[in-house]
Backbone as a ProteinNet text record, in pm:
[ID]
protein_1_A
[PRIMARY]
MDNTSILTGIAAAPIIAALVSGVVKPILANEKFYPLIALTLGVAWNIGATAILVDPFVWRDAGAAGLVGVITGLAASGVYNSYRTYLPPNS
[TERTIARY]
12550.6	12483.2	12451.7	12503.4	12482.1	12368.3	12341.2	12228.3	12247.4	12372.2	12397.8	12359.7	12389.4	12351.9	12200.3	12134.4	11986.8	11925.5	11974.4	11920	11953.1	12071.5	12108	12014.7	11981.4	11890.7	11748.7	11696.7	11558.2	11549.1	11655.7	11654.5	11650.8	11671.9	11665.7	11525.2	11423.6	11285.2	11244.9	11272.8	11237.7	11315.7	11439.5	11519.6	11461.3	11421.5	11360.1	11226.7	11147.5	11020.9	11045.5	11149.9	11184.4	11231	11306.7	11347	11229.2	11133.7	11014.4	10939	10914.7	10834.5	10909.8	11042.1	11114.4	11173.2	11210.1	11277.5	11187.5	11116.1	11039	10903.8	10845.9	10714.5	10710.5	10813.3	10808.7	10832.3	10895.6	10929.2	10811.9	10755.6	10653.1	10521.9	10421.2	10295	10203.2	10221.2	10131	10168.2	10085.3	10118.4	10109.8	10053.8	10041.9	10178.2	10280.3	10412.5	10502	10458.8	10540.7	10579.3	10489.2	10531.4	10633.6	10619.8	10715.2	10852.3	10853.8	10979	11041.8	10962.5	11012.8	11068.4	11003.4	11052.1	11185.5	11195.9	11319.7	11432.2	11403.4	11505.6	11550.1	11453.7	11487.2	11581.7	11554.4	11641.5	11779.9	11781.7	11911.2	11989.7	11922.8	11992.8	12058.8	11981	12033.2	12141.7	12128.4	12236.3	12361	12342.4	12458.1	12526.2	12446.5	12503.4	12572.4	12519.9	12583	12715.9	12715.4	12840.9	12948.8	12909.6	13007.4	13047.8	12954.1	12980.5	13035.3	13000.4	13036.5	13163.4	13262.4	13387.1	13418.4	13435.8	13422.8	13275.2	13240.1	13107.3	13082.5	12972	12933.3	12787.7	12748.9	12614	12506.6	12539	12441.8	12400.6	12498.2	12467.8	12382	12401.5	12319.4	12174.8	12151.6	12016.4	11946.7	12019.6	11960.4	11936.1	12026.3	12008.6	11889.3	11867	11752.7	11621.2	11618.3	11495.5	11472.6	11580.3	11569.2	11528.7	11575.4	11537.1	11389	11333.9	11188.6	11112.2	11155.4	11091.2	11110	11227	11254.9	11168.5	11156.4	11075	10930.1	10879.6	10742.3	10718.9	10815.3	10807.1	10810.9	10892.9	10897.3	10767.4	10703.6	10571.7	10470.5	10473.3	10386.4	10413.3	10542.1	10578.5	10527.4	10546.9	10500.8	10350.8	10283.8	10133.5	10083.8	10144.5	10106.1	10137.1	10249.4	10285.9	10184	10141.9	10047.8	9905.8	9871.9	9739.8	9722.7	9824.2	9809.7	9845.7	9901.7	9934.8	9817.9	9805.2	9697	9718.1	9608.3	9616.9	9702	9722.9	9802.3	9951.4	9994.2	10139.8	10206
9973.8	10092.5	10067.9	10155.8	10138.6	10225.1	10209.6	10281.9	10432.8	10479.2	10625	10680.4	10610.5	10657.6	10662.6	10563.4	10562.1	10675.6	10700.4	10808.6	10944.8	10957.9	11081.1	11103.7	11001.2	11013.9	11051.2	10985.8	11013.4	11148.7	11195	11326.6	11439.6	11407.7	11511	11547.3	11478.5	11504.8	11651.5	11713.7	11855.6	11948	11910.2	11992.3	11983	11866	11850.2	11921.2	11913.8	11988.2	12140.1	12187.9	12329.6	12367.1	12276.2	12302.4	12308.8	12218.5	12219.8	12348.5	12387.3	12508.3	12636.5	12638.6	12760.3	12782.2	12673.4	12687.1	12646.3	12535	12482.8	12558.2	12594.6	12658.2	12789	12877	12998.6	12967.8	12858.1	12825.6	12752.3	12655.5	12568.3	12591.1	12643	12675.1	12555.5	12451	12338.6	12248.2	12244	12172.2	12019.8	11966.9	11822.4	11754.8	11832.1	11774.8	11781.3	11850.2	11864.3	11732.1	11634.2	11506.8	11432.5	11442.8	11378.6	11444.1	11575.2	11649.2	11614.5	11603.4	11565.9	11425.4	11336.3	11197.8	11196.1	11270.4	11277.6	11336.1	11444.5	11506.6	11409.2	11336.2	11237.9	11129.4	11076.5	10972.4	11031.4	11150.8	11214.2	11244.9	11296.8	11330.2	11205.8	11095.3	10976.7	10907.8	10905.3	10844.1	10930.6	11063.6	11153.4	11141.4	11134.5	11121	10988.2	10881.8	10752.3	10753.3	10816.4	10824.9	10902.2	11001.3	11077.8	11009.3	10949.8	10898.3	10756.2	10673	10531.4	10509.8	10447.2	10419.9	10272.3	10195.1	10229.3	10223.7	10301.7	10308.9	10190	10118.1	10009.9	10028.2	9975.7	9998.7	9937.5	9832.6	9776.6	9880.3	9959.4	10068.1	10173.2	10195.6	10294.3	10247.8	10118.6	10064.4	10077.8	10049.9	10068.1	10213.8	10301.8	10445.9	10496.3	10438.2	10476.3	10441.9	10323.7	10287.1	10375.7	10410.6	10505.8	10643.5	10676.3	10802.9	10808.6	10697.4	10694.1	10722.3	10658.6	10684.6	10827.9	10884.1	11022.1	11118.3	11093.8	11178.7	11173.7	11056.1	11045.2	11115.1	11104.5	11172	11323.6	11368.4	11514.7	11561	11480.9	11516.5	11528.9	11440	11449.8	11570.6	11603.1	11722.2	11848.5	11853.1	11968.9	11980.9	11868.4	11869.5	11916.3	11868.9	11910.3	12058.6	12103.5	12244.1	12330	12289.2	12365	12361.8	12251.8	12236.6	12319.6	12322.2	12383.1	12529.7	12583.8	12727.5	12808.3	12929.8	13013.7	13032.2	13051.4	13055.7	13168.9	13273.8	13389	13368.4	13255.2	13234.4	13186
9458.6	9509.4	9658.3	9741.3	9884.4	9936.6	10064.9	10125.5	10124.7	10132.7	10129.4	9994.2	9886.8	9754.8	9735.3	9790.1	9778.8	9857.8	9979.1	10059.3	9996.1	9934.8	9866.9	9748.9	9678.4	9564.8	9606.7	9705.9	9749.2	9817	9882.8	9946.7	9843.5	9717.9	9613.3	9570.6	9620.4	9576.4	9600.9	9714.1	9733	9636.9	9608.7	9516.7	9376.5	9334.5	9200.6	9193.9	9298.4	9300.7	9292.4	9360.2	9349.7	9208.8	9144.6	9005.5	8913.7	8931.4	8844.7	8869.2	8991.3	9015.7	8987	9003.1	8983.1	8847.3	8780.9	8650.9	8534.2	8549.3	8438.3	8428.1	8538.6	8537.4	8455.3	8467.9	8382.5	8234.7	8203.4	8063.6	7998.5	8069	8011.4	8086.1	8019.5	8082.5	8100.3	8020.6	8025.5	8144.3	8247.9	8371.3	8357.7	8251.5	8242	8218.3	8178.6	8158.4	8281.6	8386.5	8508.1	8572.8	8588.3	8643.6	8556.6	8425.7	8338.3	8346.2	8361.1	8379.9	8511.7	8617.8	8750.2	8745.8	8675.6	8663.3	8588.8	8479.4	8403.3	8486.6	8557.3	8644.2	8754.8	8810.7	8914.5	8866.4	8746.6	8690.2	8660.2	8596.5	8562.7	8686.6	8790.5	8915.9	8976.8	8981.6	9048.9	8969	8836.7	8755.4	8763.1	8760.4	8774.6	8910.8	9016.9	9149.3	9167.1	9106.2	9111.5	9036.8	8921.4	8845.1	8917.2	8997.8	9072.8	9204.5	9272.7	9406.2	9410.3	9313.8	9316.7	9237.4	9300.3	9232	9241.5	9141.6	9001.9	8958.2	8858.5	8806.6	8712.9	8736.1	8648.4	8608.8	8497.6	8443.2	8530.4	8607.2	8701.4	8804.3	8849.7	8943.1	8876	8749	8675.2	8664.7	8648.5	8643.8	8777.3	8884.3	9018.3	9046.5	9003.3	9018.6	8939.8	8821.6	8742	8813	8875.1	8949.6	9068.3	9142.7	9250.9	9198.7	9076.9	9014.3	8981.7	8941.9	8916.8	9044.9	9155	9285.8	9326.8	9304.3	9340.8	9258.9	9129.2	9043.5	9082.1	9117.3	9157.9	9293	9382.2	9510	9486.8	9395.2	9363.1	9306.4	9223.6	9171.2	9282.1	9380.1	9495.9	9579.7	9600	9675.4	9604.3	9473.6	9395.8	9400	9387.7	9390.3	9527.6	9633.7	9767.4	9788.8	9739.3	9748.7	9679	9560	9480.4	9545.4	9606.7	9665.9	9792.4	9876.8	10009	10015.3	9909.5	9908.7	9853.4	9893.4	9834.2	9684.6	9610.2	9463.7	9409.1	9485.1	9436.8	9449.9	9513.4	9536.6	9408.9
[MASK]
+++++++++++++++++++++++++++++++++++++++++++++++++++++++++++++++++++++++++++++++++++++++++++

């Protein structure tokens, strides 16, 4: 796993935050699961991106992508929380 793959994975945090607020929020009303969903989406995004971008794909790369996915999911949770905190309540 190279630096480009890591940056591609971490750059997905705003996309994952948008997915949580745009897709998951209308479906699931209980907000306590949003960080877990963001974490899951981050891991899935990074493992999927690694499977597509890295040739040949090996499971060691998937493990590293999973760890980057955890960081991405946590960053997406922070982005979503900041988004929710700083916007007016009617948004």
